[in-house]
C-alpha positions in Angstrom: -17.1 38.7 12.3 -14.7 37.3 14.9 -15.3 33.8 13.5 -14.2 34.9 10.0 -11.2 36.7 11.4 -10.0 33.5 13.2 -10.5 31.5 10.0 -8.5 34.1 8.0 -5.7 33.9 10.6 -5.6 30.2 10.4 -5.5 30.2 6.6 -2.8 33.0 6.5 -0.7 31.0 8.9 -1.1 28.0 6.6 0.1 30.0 3.6 3.1 31.2 5.5 4.0 27.7 6.6 3.7 26.4 3.1 5.9 29.1 1.7 8.4 28.5 4.5 8.7 24.8 3.5 8.7 25.6 -0.2 11.9 27.6 -0.1 13.9 25.1 1.9 16.5 23.4 -0.4 16.9 19.7 -0.6 19.1 18.3 2.2 22.7 17.6 1.1 24.5 17.6 4.5 27.8 15.8 4.6 29.5 14.3 7.6 33.0 15.4 6.8 34.8 18.1 4.8 34.6 17.0 1.2 36.3 18.0 -2.1 33.2 16.8 -3.9 30.3 19.0 -4.8 27.3 16.7 -4.9 23.7 16.5 -3.6 21.7 13.7 -1.9 17.9 13.7 -2.2 15.4 11.3 -0.7 11.9 10.9 -2.0 9.1 8.4 -1.3 8.4 8.1 2.4 9.6 10.7 4.9 12.6 8.9 6.4 11.8 10.2 9.9 8.2 9.2 9.7 8.4 5.9 7.9 7.1 2.4 8.5 9.2 -0.6 8.1 9.3 -1.4 4.4 8.3 2.1 3.2 10.0 2.9 -0.1 13.0 5.3 -0.1 14.3 6.6 -3.5 17.8 8.0 -2.9 19.5 10.0 -5.7 23.1 11.2 -5.6 23.8 13.8 -8.3 26.7 16.1 -9.2 29.4 13.4 -9.1 32.0 12.9 -11.8 32.0 10.0 -14.3 32.7 6.4 -13.0 31.8 7.3 -9.4 30.1 4.6 -7.4 28.5 4.3 -4.0 27.3 1.8 -1.5 25.3 2.2 1.7 25.4 0.9 5.2 22.9 0.9 8.1 24.6 2.8 10.9 23.6 3.9 14.4 23.1 7.5 15.6 25.5 8.5 16.8 28.2 6.4 15.2 30.5 5.1 18.0 34.0 6.5 18.0 36.0 4.3 20.4 38.5 2.4 18.2 42.1 2.2 19.1 45.3 1.6 17.1 46.1 -1.4 19.3 49.8 -1.2 18.5 50.1 2.4 19.8 46.9 2.6 21.8 46.2 5.9 20.1 42.6 6.7 19.1 41.6 5.6 15.6 39.0 8.0 14.1 39.1 6.6 10.6 35.6 6.7 9.2 36.3 3.7 7.0 37.3 1.7 10.1 34.4 2.9 12.2 31.8 2.0 9.5 33.4 -1.4 9.1 33.4 -2.0 12.9 30.0 -0.7 14.0 27.7 -0.8 11.0 27.6 -4.6 11.1 25.1 -7.0 9.5 21.6 -5.7 10.1 18.6 -8.0 10.5 15.3 -6.5 9.2 12.1 -7.4 11.0 10.0 -7.3 7.9 12.0 -9.7 5.8 13.3 -11.7 8.8 16.6 -11.7 7.1 19.7 -9.5 6.5 18.9 -6.1 5.1 21.0 -5.4 2.0 20.6 -3.1 -1.0 20.1 -4.1 -4.7 23.8 -3.6 -5.6 26.8 -3.7 -3.2 28.5 -1.0 -5.4 26.0 1.1 -7.4 27.6 2.8 -10.4 26.6 6.2 -11.8 24.1 6.0 -14.7 25.6 6.9 -18.1 22.1 8.1 -19.0 21.2 10.3 -16.1 24.6 10.9 -14.5 23.1 10.0 -11.2 23.6 7.2 -8.7 20.2 5.8 -7.6 19.2 3.5 -4.7 15.7 2.2 -4.5 15.5 0.7 -1.0 13.3 0.9 2.0 13.4 2.0 5.7 14.3 -1.0 7.7 13.4 -1.7 11.4 15.3 -4.2 13.4 18.7 -4.7 15.0 22.3 -5.4 14.1 23.6 -8.9 14.8 25.7 -8.8 18.0 29.3 -9.0 17.1 32.9 -8.6 18.4 34.6 -5.3 17.7 38.3 -6.3 18.0 39.8 -2.8 18.4 37.1 -1.4 20.8 38.2 -1.9 24.4 34.5 -2.4 25.5 33.6 -5.0 22.9 36.9 -6.8 22.2 37.3 -10.5 22.8 40.9 -10.1 24.0 41.6 -10.5 27.7 43.1 -7.6 29.7 46.7 -8.5 30.3 50.2 -7.1 29.8 49.9 -7.6 26.1 46.5 -5.9 26.0 46.3 -3.4 28.8 43.7 -1.4 26.9 41.1 -4.3 26.8 38.1 -3.6 29.1 35.5 -6.4 28.4 35.7 -9.0 31.1 32.1 -10.1 30.5 32.7 -10.6 26.7 29.9 -8.2 25.7 29.2 -7.9 22.0 28.2 -4.8 20.1 24.7 -4.3 18.5 22.3 -1.4 17.9 18.6 -1.0 17.1 16.7 1.0 14.4 13.1 1.8 15.3 10.8 4.7 16.1 12.8 5.5 19.3 16.3 4.8 17.9 17.0 6.7 14.7 19.7 5.4 12.4 21.4 6.5 9.1 21.7 5.0 5.7 25.4 6.0 5.4 26.7 6.3 1.8 30.2 5.5 1.0 30.9 7.5 -2.2 34.0 6.6 -4.2 35.4 8.7 -7.0 38.4 7.4 -9.0 41.3 9.7 -9.5 41.6 11.5 -12.9 45.3 10.5 -13.0 46.9 7.5 -11.4 46.5 7.8 -7.7 44.2 6.9 -4.8 40.4 7.4 -5.2 38.6 10.0 -3.3 36.3 8.5 -0.6 33.6 10.4 1.2 31.1 9.1 3.8 27.7 10.8 3.9 25.4 10.2 6.9 22.8 12.8 6.0 20.0 10.3 5.5 18.6 9.8 9.0 15.5 7.5 9.3 13.2 6.2 12.0 11.0 3.2 11.1 8.0 2.1 13.1 6.3 -1.3 12.7 3.7 -1.6 10.0 0.0 -1.3 10.8 -2.3 1.5 11.7 -2.2 3.9 14.6 -4.1 7.1 15.1 -1.9 9.8 16.6 -2.5 13.1 18.3 -5.9 12.2 19.6 -7.3 11.2 23.0 -7.9 7.5 22.3 -11.1 5.6 22.3 -14.1 7.2 24.1 -17.7 6.3 24.9 -18.9 7.8 21.6 -16.1 6.3 19.4 -17.6 4.3 16.5 -16.4 0.9 15.5 -15.6 0.7 11.8 -14.9 -2.6 10.0 -12.8 -2.2 6.9 -10.2 -4.0 4.8 -6.6 -3.1 5.3 -6.4 -1.3 2.0 -8.6 1.5 3.4 -6.8 1.8 6.8 -4.6 4.8 6.0 -7.5 6.8 4.6 -9.5 6.1 7.8 -6.5 7.1 9.9 -6.2 10.4 8.0 -9.9 11.2 8.5 -9.7 10.4 12.2 -6.6 12.6 12.7 -8.2 15.4 10.8 -11.2 15.4 13.2 -9.6 14.7 16.6 -5.9 15.8 16.4 -6.5 19.6 16.4 -8.2 19.4 19.8 -6.8 16.1 21.0 -10.4 14.8 21.3 -11.3 11.2 21.5 -11.0 9.5 18.1 -14.2 9.3 16.0 -13.7 5.7 14.8 -11.9 2.6 16.1 -10.6 0.9 13.0 -11.0 -2.9 12.9 -9.2 -4.7 10.1 -11.5 -7.4 8.7 -12.0 -9.1 5.4 -15.0 -7.7 3.6 -17.3 -10.7 4.2 -16.5 -10.7 8.0 -16.8 -6.9 8.2 -20.3 -7.0 6.5 -21.4 -9.7 9.0 -20.0 -7.7 11.9 -22.0 -4.7 10.7 -25.2 -6.6 10.1 -25.1 -8.1 13.6 -24.5 -4.7 15.1 -20.9 -5.4 16.3 -19.7 -2.6 14.0 -21.3 0.8 13.4 -20.1 1.1 9.9 -18.2 -1.0 7.3 -16.2 -0.2 4.2 -16.6 -2.3 1.1 -16.0 -2.0 -2.6 -18.9 -4.1 -3.9 -22.0 -3.2 -1.9 -23.5 -6.3 -0.4 -22.1 -8.8 -3.0 -19.8 -10.3 -0.3 -22.4 -10.3 2.5 -23.5 -13.6 4.0 -26.7 -11.9 5.3 -28.3 -8.5 5.0 -30.8 -7.7 7.7 -29.7 -4.3 8.8 -31.0 -1.5 6.5 -28.1 0.5 5.3 -27.0 3.4 3.1 -23.9 2.8 0.9 -22.1 6.1 0.9 -19.4 6.4 -1.8 -16.2 7.8 -0.2 -13.4 7.1 -2.7 -12.2 5.4 -5.8 -9.9 2.4 -5.9 -9.1 -0.3 -8.5 -8.0 -3.9 -8.9 -4.5 -4.1 -10.3 -1.9 -6.6 -11.2 1.3 -5.1 -9.6 4.6 -5.8 -11.3 7.2 -6.0 -8.5 10.9 -6.2 -9.5 13.9 -5.0 -11.4 15.0 -4.8 -15.0 18.4 -4.1 -16.5 17.5 -1.2 -18.8 20.4 1.1 -18.0 24.2 1.0 -17.9 26.8 2.7 -15.8 29.7 4.8 -17.0 31.8 1.7 -17.5 29.2 0.0 -19.6 28.1 -2.4 -16.9 24.3 -3.2 -16.8 22.4 -1.4 -14.1 19.3 -2.9 -12.6 16.6 -0.3 -12.1 13.3 -0.8 -10.3 10.5 -1.4 -12.8 8.6 1.8 -13.0 6.9 1.7 -16.4 3.4 0.3 -16.8 3.8 -3.0 -18.6 0.9 -3.6 -21.1 -1.1 -6.8 -20.4 -3.9 -8.1 -22.6 -7.0 -9.7 -21.0 -5.7 -13.1 -22.2 -2.3 -12.4 -20.5 -4.1 -11.8 -17.2 -6.3 -14.8 -17.6 -3.4 -17.1 -18.4 -1.2 -15.8 -15.6 -3.8 -16.8 -13.0 -5.1 -20.1 -14.4 -2.3 -22.0 -16.2 0.1 -22.9 -13.3 3.7 -21.8 -12.9 5.7 -25.0 -13.7 7.8 -25.0 -16.9 7.3 -21.3 -17.9 9.7 -21.9 -20.8 7.0 -24.0 -22.5 3.3 -23.8 -21.5 3.5 -22.7 -17.9 1.3 -19.6 -17.3 0.1 -20.2 -20.8 3.5 -19.5 -22.3 3.2 -15.7 -21.8 6.8 -15.3 -20.5 8.6 -17.1 -23.3 10.8 -14.9 -25.6 8.4 -15.3 -28.5 5.2 -14.4 -26.6 3.2 -11.4 -27.5 3.5 -10.1 -23.9 7.3 -10.2 -24.0 7.5 -8.6 -27.5 5.1 -5.9 -26.4 7.2 -4.9 -23.4 10.9 -4.2 -23.8 11.4 -3.9 -20.0 10.1 -7.5 -19.6 12.2 -8.8 -22.6 15.3 -7.3 -20.9 14.9 -9.7 -17.9 16.9 -12.8 -18.4 18.2 -15.7 -16.3 21.0 -15.0 -13.8 23.4 -17.4 -15.6 21.5 -18.9 -18.5 19.3 -16.9 -21.0 17.1 -20.0 -21.3 16.0 -19.4 -17.8 14.6 -16.0 -18.6 10.9 -17.2 -18.4 11.6 -18.3 -14.8 12.9 -14.9 -13.8 10.0 -13.2 -15.6 7.2 -15.2 -13.9 8.7 -15.1 -10.4 10.6 -18.3 -9.7 13.5 -17.6 -7.4 14.8 -21.0 -6.4 12.0 -21.6 -3.9 8.5 -23.1 -4.2 7.1 -19.7 -4.9 5.6 -19.4 -8.4 5.1 -15.7 -8.9 1.5 -14.7 -8.2 0.3 -13.7 -4.8 -2.3 -11.5 -3.0 -4.4 -11.5 0.1 -6.5 -14.4 1.3 -10.2 -13.9 1.8 -13.3 -12.8 0.0 -12.6 -9.4 -1.4 -13.7 -6.9 -4.1 -10.3 -7.2 -5.7 -10.7 -10.7 -7.2 -14.4 -10.1 -7.7 -13.8 -7.2 -10.0 -11.0 -8.9 -11.9 -12.8 -12.2 -12.4 -16.0 -10.4 -13.4 -14.1 -8.8 -16.3 -12.4 -12.1 -17.3 -15.3 -14.4 -16.9 -16.4 -15.9 -20.2 -13.1 -15.4 -22.0 -11.7 -18.6 -23.6 -8.4 -18.0 -21.8 -10.2 -17.8 -18.4 -10.1 -21.6 -18.1 -8.0 -23.8 -15.8 -5.0 -25.8 -17.2 -5.1 -29.6 -16.9 -3.7 -30.3 -13.4 -2.8 -33.7 -12.2 -2.3 -34.4 -8.5 0.4 -36.5 -6.9 -1.7 -39.6 -7.4 -1.8 -38.9 -11.1 -5.5 -38.1 -11.0 -6.9 -35.1 -12.8 -8.0 -32.4 -10.3 -11.8 -31.7 -10.5 -12.3 -28.6 -12.7 -9.1 -28.9 -14.7 -9.6 -27.6 -18.2 -12.9 -26.0 -17.3 -14.1 -22.4 -17.1 -13.2 -20.4 -14.0 -16.2 -18.1 -13.7 -16.4 -15.4 -11.0 -14.3 -15.8 -7.8 -14.3 -13.8 -4.7 -11.2 -15.4 -3.0 -7.8 -15.8 -4.8 -7.4 -19.2 -3.2 -10.3 -20.5 -5.3 -8.0 -20.3 -8.3 -5.9 -23.2 -6.9 -8.7 -25.8 -7.3 -8.2 -26.8 -3.7 -4.6 -28.0 -4.2 -2.1 -25.1 -4.3 0.8 -27.6 -4.2 -0.2 -28.8 -7.6 -2.1 -26.0 -9.3 0.5 -23.3 -8.5 -1.8 -20.5 -9.7 -1.6 -18.3 -6.6 0.2 -18.2 -3.2 -2.2 -16.0 -1.3 -1.2 -14.7 2.2 -3.2 -13.4 5.1 -2.8 -9.7 5.5 -0.8 -7.0 3.8 2.4 -7.5 5.8 2.6 -11.1 4.8 2.0 -10.3 1.2 4.8 -7.7 1.3 7.1 -10.3 3.0 6.4 -12.8 0.2 7.8 -10.4 -2.4 10.5 -8.8 -0.3 13.5 -10.0 -2.4 12.3 -8.6 -5.6 10.9 -5.4 -4.0 14.5 -4.5 -3.0 16.3 -6.5 -5.8 18.1 -9.0 -3.7 16.6 -12.3 -4.8 18.9 -15.1 -6.0 17.6 -14.7 -9.5 17.9 -10.9 -9.6 21.3 -10.7 -11.3 19.8 -9.8 -14.7 16.4 -8.7 -13.5 13.6 -10.4 -11.6 9.9 -10.0 -11.2 7.0 -11.1 -9.0 3.3 -10.4 -9.6 0.7 -9.4 -7.0 -3.0 -9.2 -7.5 -4.0 -6.4 -5.3 -5.6 -2.9 -5.2 -4.2 0.5 -6.3 -4.0 1.7 -2.7 -1.9 -1.2 -1.5 0.3 -1.1 -4.6 0.9 2.6 -4.2 1.7 2.2 -0.5 4.4 -0.4 -1.4 5.8 1.3 -4.4 4.7 -1.4 -6.8 3.9 -0.6 -10.4 0.5 -1.7 -11.8 0.3 -3.0 -15.3 -1.8 -1.3 -18.0 -4.8 -3.1 -19.4 -6.7 -2.8 -22.7 -8.8 0.3 -23.2 -11.1 -1.1 -25.8 -9.7 1.1 -28.5 -6.5 -0.8 -29.3 -4.4 0.8 -26.6 -3.7 0.3 -23.0 -4.6 2.4 -19.9 -2.9 2.3 -16.5 -4.7 3.1 -13.2 -4.1 6.7 -12.3 -6.3 9.3 -10.6 -7.4 10.6 -14.0 -8.3 7.1 -15.4 -10.1 6.1 -12.2 -12.2 9.3 -12.3 -12.9 8.8 -16.0 -14.2 5.3 -15.2 -16.4 6.7 -12.4 -18.2 9.0 -14.9 -20.6 6.2 -15.6 -22.3 4.6 -12.6 -25.5 2.9 -11.7 -27.3 2.0 -8.5 -27.3 -1.7 -7.8 -30.3 -3.5 -6.3 -28.8 -3.2 -2.8 -28.5 0.6 -3.2 -24.8 0.7 -3.6 -23.2 2.6 -6.5 -21.3 0.5 -9.0 -19.3 1.6 -12.0 -20.7 0.7 -15.4 -18.4 -0.4 -18.2 -17.3 2.6 -20.2 -16.1 3.0 -23.9 -13.9 5.9 -22.8 -10.3 4.9 -23.7 -9.1 7.1 -20.8 -11.1 5.0 -18.3 -9.4 2.2 -16.3 -11.8 -0.7 -16.6 -11.1 -2.3 -13.2 -12.1 0.7 -11.1 -14.5 0.4 -8.3 -16.1 2.6 -5.7 -15.2 2.3 -2.0 -18.3 2.8 0.0 -18.9 3.3 3.7 -22.1 1.5 4.7 -23.9 3.0 7.6 -27.3 2.2 9.2 -30.5 3.8 8.0 -31.9 3.4 11.5 -30.3 5.2 14.4 -27.7 3.8 16.6 -29.0 2.5 19.9 -27.5 1.5 23.2 -27.9 -1.8 25.1 -31.3 -0.7 26.3 -32.5 0.0 22.7 -32.6 3.7 23.4 -31.1 6.1 20.8 -27.4 6.8 21.3 -27.4 10.4 20.4 -23.6 10.9 21.0 -22.6 8.1 18.7 -25.1 9.1 16.1 -23.6 12.6 16.1 -20.2 11.1 15.8 -21.3 9.1 12.8 -22.8 12.1 11.2 -19.5 14.0 11.7 -17.4 11.2 10.3 -19.7 10.9 7.2 -19.4 14.6 6.7 -15.7 14.4 6.8 -15.6 11.5 4.4 -17.9 13.3 1.8 -16.6 16.8 2.2 -13.1 18.0 3.4 -11.9 14.4 3.8 -11.8 14.1 0.0 -8.6 16.0 0.1 -7.1 13.8 2.8 -7.0 10.3 1.3 -4.5 7.6 1.9 -2.0 6.6 -0.8 -3.8 5.4 -4.0 -7.3 6.2 -2.9 -8.7 8.7 -5.4 -11.3 11.4 -4.6 -14.8 11.2 -6.0 -15.7 13.2 -9.1 -18.3 16.0 -8.5 -21.4 14.2 -9.5 -20.6 11.1 -7.5 -19.6 13.3 -4.5 -23.1 14.8 -4.7 -24.7 11.4 -4.7 -22.5 10.5 -1.7 -23.7 13.4 0.3 -27.3 12.5 -0.5 -26.6 8.9 0.7 -25.0 10.2 3.9 -28.1 12.3 4.6 -30.2 9.2 4.8 -28.2 7.7 7.6 -30.0 7.6 11.0 -33.4 8.7 9.5 -35.3 5.6 10.7 -36.5 4.6 14.1 -34.9 3.1 17.2 -37.5 0.4 17.3 -36.5 -0.7 13.8 -32.9 -0.8 14.9 -33.7 -3.1 17.8 -35.8 -5.4 15.7 -33.0 -5.6 13.1 -30.5 -6.6 15.8 -32.7 -9.5 17.0 -33.2 -10.7 13.4 -29.5 -10.4 12.5 -28.4 -12.5 15.4 -30.6 -15.3 14.2 -31.3 -14.7 10.5 -34.3 -16.7 9.2 -34.1 -19.1 6.4 -35.4 -16.5 3.9 -32.2 -14.5 4.4 -30.0 -17.5 3.4 -32.0 -18.2 0.3 -33.1 -14.8 -1.0 -30.8 -12.3 0.6 -27.4 -11.0 -0.7 -25.7 -14.2 0.6 -27.4 -16.2 -2.0 -25.5 -14.3 -4.6 -22.3 -13.9 -2.7 -19.4 -13.6 -5.0 -21.5 -12.5 -8.0 -21.6 -8.9 -9.2 -24.7 -6.8 -9.2 -27.0 -7.0 -12.3 -25.6 -5.5 -15.4 -22.0 -6.6 -15.0 -21.2 -3.3 -13.3 -18.1 -4.5 -11.4 -15.7 -3.9 -14.2 -16.9 -6.2 -17.0 -19.6 -8.3 -18.6 -22.1 -10.3 -16.6 -20.7 -13.9 -16.2 -22.3 -16.7 -18.2 -24.8 -18.1 -15.8 -24.7 -21.5 -17.5 -21.0 -22.1 -16.7 -20.0 -20.7 -13.4 -17.0 -23.1 -13.1 -15.7 -24.9 -10.1 -13.8 -21.8 -8.9 -16.9 -19.7 -8.7 -18.8 -22.5 -6.9 -16.1 -22.9 -4.3 -15.9 -19.1 -3.8 -19.7 -18.9 -3.4 -19.7 -21.6 -0.8 -16.9 -19.8 1.0 -18.8 -16.5 1.0 -22.1 -18.1 2.2 -20.6 -19.4 5.4 -21.6 -16.9 8.0 -18.9 -16.5 10.6 -19.6 -17.5 14.1 -19.6 -15.0 16.8 -16.4 -16.4 18.1 -14.7 -16.2 14.8 -15.9 -12.6 14.3 -14.5 -11.6 17.7 -11.2 -13.3 17.0 -10.9 -11.5 13.7 -11.7 -8.1 15.2 -8.2 -7.1 16.3 -7.0 -3.5 16.2 -4.0 -3.3 13.8 -1.0 -1.6 15.2 1.7 0.9 14.3 1.3 3.1 11.2 2.3 6.6 10.6 1.0 8.5 7.6 4.1 9.3 5.6 4.8 13.1 5.4 6.5 15.0 2.7 10.1 16.1 3.3 10.1 19.3 5.3 6.7 18.7 6.8 7.7 18.9 10.4 6.8 22.6 10.7 3.6 22.2 8.8 2.5 18.9 10.3 0.7 20.3 13.3 -1.1 22.9 11.2 -2.4 20.5 8.5 -5.2 19.1 10.7 -6.4 22.6 11.6 -6.5 23.6 8.0 -8.2 20.4 7.1 -10.8 20.9 9.8 -11.5 24.4 8.5 -11.9 22.9 5.0 -14.2 20.2 6.4 -16.5 22.6 8.2 -16.5 25.7 5.9 -15.4 24.6 2.4 -17.0 21.2 1.8 -17.2 20.9 -2.0 -15.4 23.9 -3.6 -13.0 21.7 -5.5 -15.7 19.5 -6.8 -17.7 22.5 -8.0 -14.7 24.1 -9.7 -13.5 20.9 -11.4 -17.0 20.3 -12.7 -17.2 23.8 -14.2 -20.0 24.7 -11.8 -20.3 28.0 -9.9 -19.5 28.0 -6.2 -22.5 28.2 -3.8 -23.2 31.8 -2.8 -22.3 31.3 0.8 -18.8 30.2 -0.2 -18.3 33.3 -2.2 -19.6 35.4 0.6 -17.2 33.7 3.0 -14.3 34.3 0.6 -15.3 37.9 0.3 -15.3 38.4 4.1 -11.9 36.8 4.5 -10.6 39.0 1.7 -12.0 42.1 3.4 -10.4 41.1 6.7 -7.1 40.7 4.9 -7.3 44.3 3.4 -8.3 45.7 6.8 -5.3 44.2 8.6 
């Protein structure tokens, strides 16, 4: 009975904490007495728990017509040491202080000056609000002279300047990071209703603290003897962090899993050789170079391949009739041919046949999407196709993504393979020779780089980068609307996954639903797609193409592969502590952890969750002797593994075309598929595996505004849910009755509440 009383107390405390947060109004603090009655709201990332580059959506409401605003990055506190040098009296003018101390700020992520999309953002005539879509920057102000500050002036101390006090010629600067909070200070200007000076107010209520991007598990005791090693692509990192913190933060125990960021092919090899205890993949063993270690593929979440539209479009006007750029937030509708042409036809001359002509004014894509049609050239409407496809005056041609074998291109190319448009343009190299494969079919690819036919300087199909941070840097200008071609709208395109797009605030396009309409990737459309699955030959669960118009067709299942045979130590004896840790982690992933996913990862539907729990139950049911034998074989796989194992089909989807589309035509794999298959079949050396196995650094899971009070309690509530309420949500959403023990538990908690 005492156990149930403790649970009830925890849950009651959680309810009170939630209610306490719910009634707190949105922050609208101002830094000076103001004649204006307005409100500032910030959504997106929690500014005080953000990573560098996390999206901030700032809305200023309640201002009169023709108001405008701009923002500055300022230190906390804002220095107040200016003098009127003529009288030597203090100068407390906010305008002068902002101008003096909130100097040019260099952002680490972009390696350039941090600026907003518009220097003076006007109020929308449609919404009567001023909106800034920006991000939390991390970096430092450029050191500079502050002429009227005695400590940072460049004037010598003499009879003319007795107030000067800077013999060493120091310059002023400040930092913004996790230990140095800063503000996005808004300068709000309201014109006078009658001839006279405008009203100017400075608002410093938006305080932010930005850490470097990456992953870091907080509130736990670090790595211990029983900590598991988990290989996984970056897209799954935040979910793994959430599960770790749910399990170890309440008691500050050692973390269950050490997260190692690796591409899927490297991660699968690490797992097979025993260097990792588990691995996350979205395509079973399709990307594996070898498969010796017996494994159970445990579904843990839903993700999807997406084409993310990154940029701005002038679809609004301010009170004066001036066009306003707004961040693209609607799901543009792309046909399968549009996607195929985007990735295979090159980016040169988009006004004619570059990218298959899909960005010209007369194309079906542009006519289908008003927000895309509104994007035009900065100075010449004839340059509109350039701005739509992603040219910004550099060698960048508009489509990027992550380098390396991945489920993302595998799912997309499996769906496009066999379409007439899924063919390469005719590319000629600098020696005027036709590139091998030009004009031919593409087939199935596992690495985006394969789409360049080995010569990205000529093909210009993709400009893939290594790692999420570098992909984000590549499209930084259009993410914040500061590119040279952003005057009348600008766009870039990223082939990625839903989790990564969500984390960066990018908008995925909608694709055909098979019924004449289009469907965007949402939790609902991913779960609709996951209603039809099948087990592949390697035991993984794959989604089968659906005729449901509500199903997003590029959905895939993220699975955690774990060994069927028990974990062993260096002496080949069972490692009971690590095996128990693995069982706990799998229980978290397939029970309470379904309610603690990272951005963009969607929980499993009830039937798939039941299958996941059954798959998790198989882990560790073999013998230690079998584990030792597997380890020996995996270190030196025999010839039969290279010819008949999963590596022989690396890059190809499981039978039945279950990775989002039809089975590729076996008679025409295309040079891209051949190149990708060759890439995937190269088993990494031990040295290359170890080099790739680097622990990523510095991520905080974004919290919702006001979560400070509740933050410490969430892990405790999650742990209770993990241990005591594993699948209640799944049962209820499926229309199934709750298990009797859950009802009994609820009854006892209710009885305790009535007794209290």
